[in-house]
N, C-alpha and C positions, 0 to 999 in steps of 0.2 A: 824872623817873620818872612813869609813869602807873599808879597802883595798880589801876585797873580792868583794864588790859591784863594786869597780873601775875596777877590773880585769874582771868582768862579763859584763862590759859596752863597751868592745872593739868590734872589727869587728865580731868576732865569739862568740857564746854562751860559757858560762863557761864549760870547758871540764871535762868529767868524769875522765880522766887520772889525772887531777890536783886534783880533790876531793880525788882520791885514794892516791896520794902522800901526801896530808895533813893528811889523816887518818892514814897512816902507820907511819908518823912522830909522831903522837900522841901516837900510840901503842908502839913504840920502846923506852924502858927505857934508852937507850944509847944516845938519842937525847938531845938537849940543852933546852928542854922545862922546865925541872926542877921538874916535878911531878913523875918521875920514873916509877914505875909499876902501878900507880893508874889507868890510862886509860885502859890498857889492862886487868887488873884484873877485873875491873868493866864490861868491855865488855864480857869477858868469864863468869863472874858470872851471868850476865843477861841472857845469853843463858842457863846456867846451871839451873837457876830457872825456866825458861819456859819449859825446857825438863825434869826436875827432874832427871838430869844426875849426878850420884854420882861421876863418874870418873872425870867429869869436875869440880865438887866442890873440889875434891882433888887437881886438877891442879891449881885452884885459890890460894890454900894455899901455893903452891910453888912459886907463883909470888910475892915474897917479896924480898927486898934488903938484901944482905948478907954481913956481915963484915968479917966473918971467913970462911975459906975453911975447908975441912975434912969431908964434908957430904958424906953419903954413895953413893949418886949419885948427881952430880951437874946438875943444870938446864941448858939445852941447848935451845937457843932461836935464831931464824933467820927470816929474812923478805925478801920478793922479790916482786917487781912490775912487772906486765905483765909476769907472770911465764908461761913458755912453758911446758905443760904436754901432750906429744904426739900430737904436732901440734894443740893443743887447748890452747889458751892463757887465763889465769885467772888474773883478775885485781890485787888481792892481795893474796899472799900465805905466811903463817907464820908457822914455825916449833917450837913447844913447847914440849920438851922431845920426847915422842913417838907419839905425835899428829901432823898431818899435817892439817891445817885449811885453806881452800880456801874461799875467799870472792868475790862474783860477785857483783860489785857495779853499781847501776843504780841511776842517779839523775833526769832523765827525763822518764816519763812513755812511751814515744814513742820509747825508745831505747831497749826495751825488745826483745830478739831473741829466737825463738822457739827452744826447745830441748838443749839450751845452757848449762843448769845446768847438764843435763844427761851426755853430752859429757865431761864436765869438771870433773865430779865425776869419770867417767870411766878412764879418763886420769891420775888422781891422784892415783887411785887404781893400775893401771898398772905400774906407775913410782915408787910408794912407796908401794909395796905389803906387807911389814911387819908393816907399820904404821897404826895407827887408823886415819880415815879420817873424817873431819867435813866440811860440805858445808854451808856457810852462804849467804843468799840472802839479800843484803842490798838495800832497795828500797825507793822511795818517796811515800808519801801518799796524799790523798785528804781529807781535813777537818777531819783529825785524823783517817780516815778509810782506810783499804786496799781495793784496787780494785780487782774485781773478777778475772781479767786476771792474776794478780800476784799470787793469791791463786792457780789457775789452773796450772801455770807454776811450782810452788813449789811441787804440788802434783803429777806431771807427772813422777817423778823418785823416786825410793825407795833405801834405804841404809840398809846394814846388820849390825848386832852387831859387835863391839861396836860403829860403825860409827854413825854420826848424821847429820841431816839437820835442819836448823833453819832460822827463819825470823827475821830480825832486820830492823827498819825503820830509816830514817834520822830525820824526824820531830817527835814530840810527837804524840802518837797515842792513840786511844780508844780501841785498840785490847787487849783482855785478855792475860796477861803474855807474851807480846812481848815488848822487850826493844827498846830504841831509842838512837841514837847518841846525840841528843839534851838533853835528860835526863842525860846522862853520863856527859856531859859538865857542866850542872847545878849542879850536885852532886859534882863534883870536885871543882867548885867555892864555893859551900856552905861549903864543908869540909875544904877547905883552910881558908875560912873566920872564921870558928868556931874552928880552931886549931886542927882539927881531922887529917889532913895531914900536912906535913911540908910546910912552906911558899914557894910560887912559885914566880919567877921573875915577875916584874910588866908588862913587855912586853908580857909575856905568858898569864897573866890574861886578858889583853886587847885583845889579839889575840883570846882567847877563847870566850870572849863576842861578838866580831865582827863576829866570825865564827857562833856562835849560832843564832845571828840575821839574818845572811845571809842564814842559813839553813831554818829558820822559814819563810823567804821570798821566799822560793822555788828556791834558787840559782840565783836570778834575780839581774841584775845590776840596774843602775839608769834609771828610765823611762824618755821618752821624754815628752814634753809638751802635756797636754791633748787637745782634739779637742775643748774644750770650752775656752781655754786660749787665750789671745790676741796676743801672739807671741811666738817665739822660736820653734826650731825643733830639732829632734834628730841629733847629729853631723854627723851621717852616711847618713842622707838624702841627696840625690843628686838633687832632684827637687820635685815639687808638680805637680801632674798630675790629670786630670779629668778621669772619667770612660771611656770616649770615647778614650782618649789618651792612657790609660792603655791597652785597647783592642788591640792596635796595637803592643804591646810588647809581647815577648814570654819567657823572662827570667827576673829574679829579684824578689823583695819582696815589698809588699805594707804595709804601716803602718796603722794599724787599732786599735784604742784604745779598749782594752779588747778582741782582737782577733776576733774569729768567733762570740762570744756572742755580742760584740759591733756592728758588722756588722748587725746582726739580729735586733738590737734595733734601727737602723737608719731607718727613713722613706724613702720610695722609692724616693721621690723628693730630699732628702738629698744625697742619694747614687748617683743620676744622676748629681747633681750639685757640689758635694764636691770635693775639690782638695786634693787628698790623697798624703801622703808622699811616695816617691819611692826611692829604692836603688838597685843597681846591686850587692852589697856586699852579701856575704853568711850570711843569718839570720835564718837558720833553727834552730828550738827549742828556738828562742828568743821570749820573750813575746812581744805582740803588733805588730807582723809582720806575714803576710801571704804570702806564695809562690804565685806568680802572677797567675798561671793557676788555683790554688785552689780558689783564689779571684774571678777570672772571672766566674768560674762555679757557685759559690755561688750567686754572684750578678745576673747572668742570671736566676737562679732559683727564686730568690726573686722578680725580676722585670718581667720576661717573664713567670714565673710559669711552665717552662719546667723541667722535671725530668732529671737532669744532672747525669753523671757518676761520682759521688762524693764518694770517699772512706771515709766514716764518721768514725772518731776515736777521742778519747779524752774524757774529762769529762766536761759536760755542765749542766746548770740549767734545772730544769724540764720543764719550759715553752718552752725553745728552743728544748728540746728533743721531746716534744709534737708536735711541728710544723714539725720537721723532720719525726717523726713517722707517722703523718697524710699523708705526701707526699710520703714517701719511703716504708711504710707498711711492707711487709715481707722481704724487702731487708736490713733491719737494725735490730739490737738487742740491748737491753738495759740491762746492768748488775745490778741487784738488789739483794742484799744479802737477801736470803729467797725467792726469786723469786716471782711468781704471788701471792701467799698467803700473803707475807709480804706487797706487794703493796696494795692489797685489804684491809688489816687491817689498813692501814695508813689513817689518816684524811686528809682533803683537805689542811689545814694549814701546816701540816708537809710536804706534797708533794711539796707545793710551795717553801718551804725552802730548799729542797733537791737538790743535784747534783748526777748524775750517769754517768757511762761510757757507751759510745755507740761504736758499732763495726758493720762491715758488716758480721761478722762471729759469730756464737753462741759458746761462749767459754765454758760454763757449762750449766747444767740443770736450773740454777737459772737465766739465761738470757732469756728474753721474747721478742718476735718480736714486730715490730712497730704496727701491727694491734691490738694485745692484749693490749699493753701499752696504746695506744690512746683510745681504747674502755673503759678501766677501768677509765681513767681520765674523759672521757665524762660521764660515769655513776655517777661519784662523783661530776660532774659539777665543776671541778677544774678550767678549762679554757673555754672560749667561743668556740663554734663549729668552726672548721677550717679544710678545706680539699681542694683537687684539683679535678675538674671534669675530666671526661675522655677526654675532649677536651683541657684540660690544663688551663681553666679559673678558677680563684679563686672563691670559693663559700663561702661567709661570710657576715654577716650583715654589713651595712655601718658604724655602730657605733663602730665596733671593732677597737682596737688600735694596732693591729699587724703591721700595716704599718705606 
């Protein structure tokens, strides 16, 4: 059993506040987990390595258990959740000697708030003018890579010496010199198994394993039965409704396997005749659930080919992005690390395997609009031609499998 997956299977999605409370429990050597300073020292050490910060390296050396007093200066250590810094709340703040380190925790990519880090940093500077300030942006990733929106958010504020700002991810990443919570957990389990650190209680060991699996699975609970199964529904499902029945409703959430991607992969005839799971419960940020108005707009676009007022956001496979780009043209932007040049240098097979973030706003110069994105993929013959005519009718060869 994985208790974290159980908690994430309730009425609401797993909350960032809960993730912050778990993280601060791991950080605090006074808690009953039994591995003392191991987690917090590895956390600070990972940031120190990525920034080449000597002062942080010296701080790591102080994060060790002491049997005797009488040191020239004793280590001071404190932790706070939802810390108020001039009416700006920070998920986690910890004080270590003359350092104040704030951690802005995100476990879902949709929860990023513009200018949040800037305001938090200013709040800490004003509240603790004599302290050295560190800001850590703890974020989820997609397939081991950072989304461009995250990079932009981190770059939009600057810090003065000796302050620092740093990126840490929840899941393992492919980003140079950026540590992750998942790797810290694995290192602690490995060190304990090899006798490098003191033995930890069995319940702590199993908790760490369950937490790491939960993080790797993007903080998701237990899935409901797939549409191909013969029975069973999500316990929160109140009824099964057809598309026509769902059109009559204005509130609630529709169960769609694989979210927007799954809806795109259904044939038009399937969308029209399928009985979708429906609930009036709050399911925002839950996997396999779409807000009903979003669901209706997407299905109208897929069936009637009308350009709906859809705020596209999230990370999707390239085939889905291609279809959206063909329809929404300059109204959407796709975030590709390296921008247009990187996309042109990719082979067709690599493009088919990739996922990118889409937005209705151009976050950085590396984001390219739908027109350019679709043109490059057409030049490379990655996917068959697909577009909408000026009258809204779909123009595509009859043999295409998009529907």
